[in-house]
N, C-alpha and C positions, 0 to 999 in steps of 0.2 A: 736435062729436061727443061724445056722452055715454058715459062709460066707467065701469063699476063698479070701485071701487078694491079690492073684495074679491078680485078675481083677482090684483091686485098683491100684496095681503097674503098670499094663499096661496102665491104665488111666493117671498115673503120668508121665510115659515115653512119652506118646502121647502129653500131655500138654506141657512138656518141649520142645519137638520137634517143636510144633506149636507156642511156645512162645519164639523163639530164640532171639527176640529183647531185652529180659530181661537178656539173658545169656551173660555175658562178657567173651569171651575166654581169658585165660591168655596168655600174650605174650610168645613166645618161650623161651625167656631168663629166665623166671621164672618157677620153678617146685615145686610142693608140696613136702616137705621133712619130712612128718609126720609119715611115715610107718616104721615098723620094727626097733624100737629102743630097746636096751637092758636097763633094769632098775634094780637097786638095792636100796632098802630102807635101809639106813644106810651108814656109811662111809666105804670106801674100799681103803686101802693103795695101791698106785701104779696104781689106775684105770685110770689115765691120760695117761699111757703108751700104745702104740698101741699093744704090745704083751701081755697085761694083759688078763688073761683067764676069759671071761665073759660068758662062755657056760652055767653056772648054773644060770644065771640071767633070769628074766622074759623078754619075748619079747612082746612089746605092740606098739600101734599106738597112736600118739599124736592127740589132746590135752589130757593132763593127769594131774590129781590132786591127789597126794598121801595122802593128809590130809582127803579126803572123804572116803578112803578105810578102811576096817575093820582092827582093831589092833589084833595082836596075843595075846592070853591069857597071863596074867602076874600074878603070884601068889601074892595074898594079895592086888591087885590093882583093884579098881572098874572101870570096862570098859564095854561099850556097843557099839558094832559096831565100828565106828571111834572115839567114845567119851571116854575120860579118865579123872579121877580126877587129874591126873598128868599134864594136859595140862598147858603149860606155860602161855597161854593167858587167861585161865579160861573162865568165862562166856562171856567176851568180844569177844573172837574168837569162841564161841560155844563149848568150852571144847574139841576141836580137838587137834591133835598133829602134830607139824611140824617136825623139825629135819633135819639132813643132808641126802642127797640121791645123787645117780649118774645115769646119762644117757650116753649111748654110741651108736653111729651110725656107722655102717660099710657100706662103699660105694666105688664104683669105677667110674672112668671117662672113656669115650670111646674116640676113635681116633678123633672124631669130636670136642672134647673139647680142642684139642691141640692149644696152643697160646691164650686161653681165660682167662679172669679174672673171678675167681670163688669166690663168697661171700655167706655167710650164714646170713640170716636175722631172728632174733627171735622177734616175736611180743610181747612177754612178758614171763618172768620167775620170779616166786616168790620163793626166792629172793636171792640176794647176790650170783650171778652166776659166776663161773669161767669156762672158755672155753679153751680147748686144741685141736689142730689138729696134729695128728701124734706125740704126745708128746710135742709139742711146745705150751707154754702158750700164748694165744691170748689176754687175759685181764679179768678183773673183772667188772661186772655190778651190782651195789647194788640195785637200785630201781626196785621193782617188777612189775611196771606198764607201763614202757616205752619200746618202741622197740629199738633194737640195732643190728648192723651188724658187721661182721669181714671179712677181706680179707683172704681167705684161700690159694690163689694162690702160694705164695713162698714156701709153705710147703707141697704141694700135690705130690703124687706119679704119675708116668707116667700112661698113659691109660692102663687099665686092671689090675693095681696093687691096692691092698686094701688100703684104707684110713680109719682112725678112728677119729671121732669127739667125744670128751668126754666133759661132762658138769657136774660139781659139783654144787649142789643147797644147800644153807644153810639157812633154815628158823629157826633161833635159837633165844631163849630168848623171851622177851615180846616186840613185835615190831609192833603190830597192835591193833586198837580199834574195829575191826570187823573181820569177817571171811575173811581171805586172800587166803586160799588154799596154796598149796605148789607144786613146780615143773614146768615143761615146760607146762604150762596150756593154752597157746595160740599157734597159728600156727607157723611153721617153714618153711621158703622158701629158696631154693637154687637158686642163681642168677648167670647166666653165660653170660658174655658179651664179645664182641670183645674189643681190647685195646682202641678203641674210643667208648665212650658210654655216655649215659645219666646218670647223677649222681643219687644215691639213693634219692628218694623224690625230684628229680631235676626239676620237672615240677610244675609250679605255675600258676593256671588259675584264672583270675578275669574277671568279666563281668560288662558291663554298659548297661542299658536299655534305649533306645531312642525311639521316636515315630516311629513305624513300623519296628524297627530293634533293634538288640543287637550287641554291640561291645564285642568281646572276645579277651582278651589279654593273650597270652601264653608266659610265661618266662621259658626258658629251660637252664639248666646248663649242658654244654657239657665238658667231660673230655677227653683229649688226653694224654694217658700214653706212647705213642710212642716217640722215640728219634728224630723224624723228624716232621716238620710242615705239616699240612694238609689243603687242600682247600676243604671245606665241604659245604653241603647244608642241612639246617634244614627245614624239610617239616612238615606241620600240615594239617591234614584233619579232618573235623568234620562231624559226622553223627548223625542223629536224631534217635528217637526210632523205626522208620520204616526202619532203616539201609540205609537211603538215604543221600548222600553227600550234605551238605548244605553250606559248606565253605571250602576253600582250599587256602593255601599260602605257599611260601618257601622263605628262606633267605640264602644268601651266607655267609659263615663264614671262615675267615682265622684263623686257630687254631694253635698256636705256639706249639712246642714240649714240652712235660711234663707240660701241662698247663690246666687250667680250664677257660672256657668262658661262659658268659650268653648271650642268644639271646632272645629278646622280639619281638613277632610278633602280629600283629593286624588283626583280621578277623571280618567280618560282617555277621550276619545272618538275613535274611529278615523274618519279621513276626514270631518272635520266640515264642515258647511255654514256659511259665514261670513255674519254679518249685514252688510248694506251698504245703501246708498241704493237701488240697483237691485233688490236681492233681500233684503229684511229678514227673514231666517230666524230664528225664535225657538225656544228650547228651554224645557222646563219641568222644574224640580227640585222633587220632593216630599221634604220633610224631615220625618222622624218622630222622636218621642221615645218610646222603649219601655221598659217594665220587663217582661222576659220577653216574653209575647205581648200584654201590655196596652199599648195606644197611649195615652200621656198627651196628646200634642199632635201636630198635623200642619199644615204650611203648604205652600203652593205659591208658588214664585218663578219668574217668567218672566224669561229673560235671553237675551242674544245673545253669540255668540263672534265677536270682532273685535279688531283691533289698531289703535291710533292712535299717530301720531308727529308731532311738530312740530319743524321745524328751519329755520334761516335759509337753508340751501343746498338743501334738498329741498322745503320748503313743508309742507303738511299731507298726511300719508299715512294712508289708511284701508285696512287690509289690504295695506299695501305699495304702494298705488296713489295717485298724486297726485290730490287732489281740490281744485278751486278752490271756495271756499265762496261760494255765491250766496245771501246771507242777507237776511232781513227781520226788523226789530225789530217786536214786537207787544206791545200791552197785553193784559190778561187778559179784557176784556169780549167778549161775543159780539153786539155791536151792539144790535139791537132787543130782544134777550133780557136786556140788561143784563149783570151779572156772573154770573148763574146759569149754572153749569157743567153743562149737560145733556150727556150723553155724545155724543149725535148731533151737537150743535153743535161740540163740541171736535174730534171726528174730522173733521167736514165742513170745519172751518177749516184743519186740517193738510192735508187732501186738496186743498183749493182752492189753497193755496200751492204744494204740490208740482206740481199740474197746470199751474201757471203758470211752472214752471221753477225755483222756489226749492228748494234742498237743505239749507238751514240756517235756524234761527230763534233769535233772542235774546229771552228772556223778560223784557222790560223792564217795570219794574225790580224784579221780585219773583218768587219761585217760583210756577210755574203749578199748576194742579190735577193730581192724580194721573191723572185721565182724559186730560188733554192729553198727558202724557208717554207713557201707554200708546198713544195714537194715533200719536205720533211713532215709537215702537218698531215698531208693527205696519205702518205705512204707509211707513216708511223716511225719516225726517227727522232731521237732525243738530241738536243743541240746545246753546246756551250758556245755562246755568241761572244766573240772577242773583238775588242776595239782597236788596240794599238800594239805595234812592235817596238816603239820607242816613245819616251817622253821628252825631257829636255836634252838629254845626252844622246849624241848621234851614234848610229851604227854604220851609216854612210854619210858622206859630206852633205848631200842635197836631200836627205830624207825628211820625214815628218817633224824632226826636231826643230826645223826652221820655222814651223807654223804652230807648234804645240801650244805655246803660251797664249796665243791669240785665238786659237780655234778649238781647243779641247772641249770647252763647254758646249759650243754649237754642235760639234761632232758627236759627243755623248748624247745630247738631246735628240739629234737626228736618229742615231742608232736605236735608242731605247723607245722613243715614241713610235718609230716606224714598225718595230719588231715586237712590241710588248704583248700584242694580242695573239701571238703564235703559241699554241699549246706545246709545240715541240721544244721550245726554249726552256731549259731548266736552270741554267747558270749564266750570269753575266761575267765576262772576264775583261779587265781593263788594261792588261799588259802582259807581255811575254819577255822573260829574261831581261827585265829593265835594268840598265846599268846602275842607276842610282837607287835601286829598290831598297837597299839597306841603310842608306844615308838619311840624314835629317831632312834634306830636300825631298827625297823620294817618299819618305813616310808622310810628309805633309801633302805631297801631290796625290798619293793614293787616298788619303783621307778625303780630299776634295772630290776626287773621281767617284769614290763610293757614295758620298753624299749626293752628288749630282745624279747618279744612277737611281738612288732611292727616292729622289725627288719626283721621278717619273714612274717608278715601279718599286713597290716594297714587297712584291710577292716572290722574289727569287733571290738567292744568295749571290754575293759578289766575290770574285777571286782574282788572282793573277798567277801566272806560271813562274815559279821560282826555281832556279838551278844554283849550282855552286858559283862562286865568284870567279869564273874563268878569266875574266879580264883583269882581275886583281889577284894575281897568284899570291898565296900565302895567307889570305884571310880565312879564318876558321869558319866552319859551318855554323857555329853558334851566332855569327854575325847576322844570319838570316832571321833570327828569332823575333826582332822587332817588326819586321815585315810580315811574317806569318801571324803575329799577334793581331793584326788588323783584319785578317781575312775571315769570311764566313765559312767558306770551304777552302781547303789548303792545297794549292796546286804545286806538285813536285815534278820537275823535269829530270828524268834519268836518276832517280834517287831511291829506288826500292830498298836498297840496303839500309837506309836510315829510318824506315817506317817504324820498326819495332822499338828502336832506341828512342826515337822522338815520341812515340806513344807513351813510353814509360815516364818521360819528363812532362808531357802535355797530353794527358789522357782524354781531354775534351776535343782535341784536334781531329777534324774530319778530313782525311787525306784522300787525294785523288792523283793518279799518275797522269799529269797533263801532257807529258811526252815520255816515250820509252822506245827501246830499240827491239827489232825483231829477234835478234839473237838472245834476248832476255825475256822473250814472251812467256816462257814457262815460269821463270822466277817471279815475274810481275803478277802473273795470274794466280800463282800460289798465294801471294800476299792478299789478293782480292778475295779468294775463296776462303782463306783462313781467318781473316780479320774483318769484322764488320766496320771498323773505323776506316778501312781502305775501300772506298765505294766503287772504284773502277780504275781503268787504265786506258790511255789513249796512245796508240802507237804512232811513231813518226816514220812513215805516213800510211794512211789507209790506202791511198791510191797514188800512183806516180804522177808527177807534175813536171812542167817545163821549168828550167832554171835549177838553182842549187845543183848544178850539173855533176852527176856522178858521185854524190856524197855516199850513195850506197853502191860500192863497187868491190869486186874481188879481183886480185891480180897476183902475178908471180912476184916473189921478192926480188927478182931481177929487174922489174920495172921500177922506174922512179916517178912516182905520182905524189903530188902534194895533197893538201886537204881537199881541193876540188880538182878532179882530173882535167887536163887541158883539152882544147879543141881536138876532135869534133864532138865530145860529150855535150849534150844539151838537155837531157832528162835527169831528174834526181836519182831515179832507180832504187829508191829506198822503200817504195810502196809495196804493200802486201798484194795489191792488185795493179795490173799493168795499165798503161795509158790507153789501151783499147778496152779495158774492162775484164780481162782474164786473170785467173789466179796465177800468182807467181810462187816459187818454191816455198817461201816463208809462210804464205797463206795456207798451204797444205799442212805445214807444221802447226800453225795456229788452229786449224780445224780440229786437230787432235787435242791440242791444249784446251780449247773451248768445249771439248766433248761433242763437237758436231760431226766428227768422223772417227771411226774406230781404228783405221789404219791407212797410212799413206807411204808410198815408196818413191824414192828419187835416186838418180844415178849421177855421180859427180863427173864433170868433165876432166879428162886426164891432165895431170900436172906434169910439166916437162921435168925430165930427170935432172937431179941436182938442184932443184928449186923447191920452194914450198909456197903455199897459198897464203896471201895476206888479205884478210877481209876487213874492210873499213868499219868504223864504229857503227854506221847505219847500214852496213852491207849484210849480205848473206852468201854462204858458199855457192860456188858455181855448179849447182846441181839441178837436174831437170827430169821430167818424166819421159825418158827416152832410153830404149835399148837398141839403138842403131850403132853401128861401128863408129868409133871416133874418127873424124876426118882429118885430124891433125896428128903430127908427130909419128907418121909412118904406120906400119901395120900393127894393129893391136890384137890380132888373133892370139888367144892364150895369155895375154897380158892382163894384170889385175886392174879392175875398176872398183872404186869405192861405192858401195850401195848403202844408203841410209833408209831405215824403216822407222817411222814414227807411229807409235801405237799406245793405246791404254790396255792392250791385252797383256797377259802374264808373260807370254813368250812369243817369239817370231821364228818360224822356220822358213828358210829360203831354198828354192829349188830352181835349177836351170835345166830346161828341156827334160823335166821329170827326174833329174838326178839331184839328190840332196846336197846342198852347199854347207848347211849348218843350222843350228838352233841356238838362239840366245834369249836369256831372260831380259825382261824390260820392266822398269819400275820408275817411280819418281826419283830414285837415286841415280838412275841412268838418264834422267831428264826425258823419259818416254822415248828413248832413242836406242836402236840397235844398229851397229854398223858392221858390214861384211866386206872383205876383199874377194872379188869374184873374177876368176880368169874369164876374159871375154870370149864368148862363142855366140854366134847369131842364133835366134830362136825365141823361146819364151822364158822370161824370168818371172817367178811367182813368189810373192811374200804371203805367208799364211799366218794369221793371228790365232793364238791358242790361249784358252783359259782352262786351267786344270787339265791340260793335256788334250782338250777337245777343240777342234777347229770351230771358230766362230766367224771368221771373215777371211777373205783373200783378195789380193790385187795382182794384176798381171800387166807386164810390159812386154811388147812383142816387137821384134825386128820387122821393119817395114821394107817394102820394095822401093825402087827408085821413083821419083816424081813422074806421074803419068797423066794426071788430069787436075782440073780446077773445079772446086765447088764454091758456089756463091749462094749465100742465104740472106734474106731480108729479115731483120729483127721485127718481131711483132710488138710494136710499141703501143698497141691499143690498150694494153694493161695499165698504161700510165693514166688513162682516162682524162687526157687533155687533147687539145687541138694541136697535133704534131706539126712542127715547122721544119723538121729534119727527118730524113730516112737513112737508117744505118744498114750497110751491107757488109757482112763478114765473109772473107775469102779464105779458103783453105787449099793447100796443096796435098793431093791424095795420091797413093800408089794405085796400081792396077786393081787392087782388091778393095779399094775404097777406104784405106786407112790413112789417117793424117801422117804425113812425113814430118816428124818433129824437128828435123835439122835442115829443112829445105829453106834456102835463101836464094830466091830467084826473082827476076823482075816480072811484074804483072802490069799490063796495060788495060785501060778501060775505054769502052765506047758507050756513050750515054746519049739518050734521046728522050724527049717528052717534056712535060711541064715541070722542069727542075733545072738546077744548075749545080755544078760541082762545088762543094764547100770545102772538102778536105779529103786527103788520103793519108794513111798513116801505117806504121808498123810499131812493134814493141822494142826495137833496137835503140838503146839509149844513146848510141853514138853513130847512128846512121843519119847524118844531116841530109835533108832533101827538101824539095819544094812540097808544101802541103797542098798546093793549088794546081798542080799539073796532074793529068790523068794517068799517072804511072808511079809505081812504088815497088820497092823490093819486099818480099816476104821475109819474116824473121821467125824462126822456129815454126815454119810452115803456115804462117798467118799474116794477113794484112787486112786493112779496113778501108771502105769507101763511105763517105758521108755526103748526101745530097741535100740541098736546100730546096724545099718544095715551093713552087711558084703558083700563081693563081690560074694558070691555064688549065684546060681540060684535055684528057687523053691519057693514053698509057705511058708509063715510064718504062724504058727498057735499058738494061745494063748488060754489056758483054764484057767478060774478063778473059784475057788471053795471054799466053806466054809461049814463046817459040818452043816447039817440040812437045807441047802438052795439049791435051784435048780441052778446048775452051768451054766456058760455061756462060749461060745467059739466064736472066730472070726478068 
């Protein structure tokens, strides 16, 4: 069926107009600075100079990641799309290429900007960025994950005259253990203020919940850059989600010349609505700096009113209610989009995790984008915000260890000041599996890191993720005790077996599984449900990501694979959710473990005779929801296939085409699992869950026909309540009866027209290297995905998906 997308777009516009309470208008002082940048991949001598000729460079809009883009052909070098055997990071970074690149932005000021202070704010550049304005070097920012700003004012041309902002990015050497991306991959903002203004990240909002009311404390840092003192008023007005003023106050401020002052104001809100996972209610504070009736500056801060508490006897309490943290670790990339932080993609990722039962995310191992945290606030997701993967000792030769001593204070300040008003954040983490964590130097570093965090925010606990001393074999677990003694909440990586013994020795220790594996989901969750001192568990990983290629794999013991599988693997494959956002086998098991589903059934891919399956530490057995005949190893008619049923029912009965296969008891002793060997016959395989002999649920897998048609569906992203910058289209291969063919792997081509451009195509195959930017891709397990970037033109968007021999689809 052909459907015009214009009707959908009209609906989205109407929804946004009628949902204005969710749309935070940017203060006039801030403007998006993402459009019309000039870009050159490669070095360019003299590109910092304003008169440099960049007319031959590409023009593009940010955010932008050049490591996800197709590489030019290179004689004698094995390359596919963005992947190359010459990648410095190799399988760790997904075989992509970094290198040096340049960005240049031409802009002018108007007469209304006369006398204003103009700053540029980068939310993130990977990495080692040098910035110039009109030929003047403003500075270097090494870390690829923290925000930073520069004052452009002294170097700007008068109104109407051209200015040039130039940025050199250097993603060189072996500097990351995962896909980092390259370039100005997050948003850029231009900030224009009067000479008296609120400092960058200069508002800090904390809340206290009392009977029938909440106290809101607003601390504001006011900068007076003028040579004379000012008698000012700092005014705060708080509005609820219905845009109704619920509190207002103002304070007089005597501000000395060339000075910075802080003002703390106390407001009360009667009968507040509390922010929570189920009901993420947000308030907006408007903070103004006035001199009589003149408004010098104005900012908006979105915040939530909620309480958090951690204890060994009560667990984690949100607003006084015990919450078990169902967590997932995630890296910062958005799969086929690379590391580019499109707002739609960031919100969609949070929503996908929440829809699958997660209530917490650990941002491994770096601060996320501002857009990601805004999504967590609005959609209701708890966050462990993490800063570093290494301190002084390296994990790669060119990683952050080179800059730690000089930059850690600035980067902690940037992370905490930018992020501290987000109600979603409940824990700060300052390190992951730090090599020196148990040594005297590491203990001193953590002490300083924790003090620096608390200098800017005392409302949340500080942790780090601690594992065994893998890099120092032979050191006992007891060597971790000095490091654990410093933590407010105690992060354990892959150590659920030590929880009870450690609790006996350290009963006040508040434990949290900062990393775990899918194969031990049941054991980890047992500890969380059983012991209040274990407040939650974060699986590695919640979603698949690029890089750490193939750490989650299953193979025959006849295959020779080291820790990371070789080319062409490029996806980690350890996620509970695929790179497209679909459930993977371990997520179905976790659904049962978390009591979100009563029964799930999966069928294992045949294992060649004479071999056995080896599942990696982070992997999962090669099983899927399919009852189609195996396409490998010959005819499987009548040959046994392993069927796993995961359930919290007492028993499971399995039937094939109405005939009983068998009944098995299920319990915690069987890890909620019943397994059957079923001689393959096409038809319907049914798993029936029984409690006390009575059927309470059933699930069916049905043999499908051959691929016959394509189905394409546009995701309704209006539920995100944001201005979407992307449109997602999911493609499925169906048989003649409209059933998904779960083993279909066929090429699909796209024809696209309208006010959009192709941003990415993708499938879920972790070792199908392809271009993300050409209008063709293979399906994997019957699915693939198309992502379009919306442009400013008007008209219908039309997409046609076709494959030889199949009935095409359009939308």
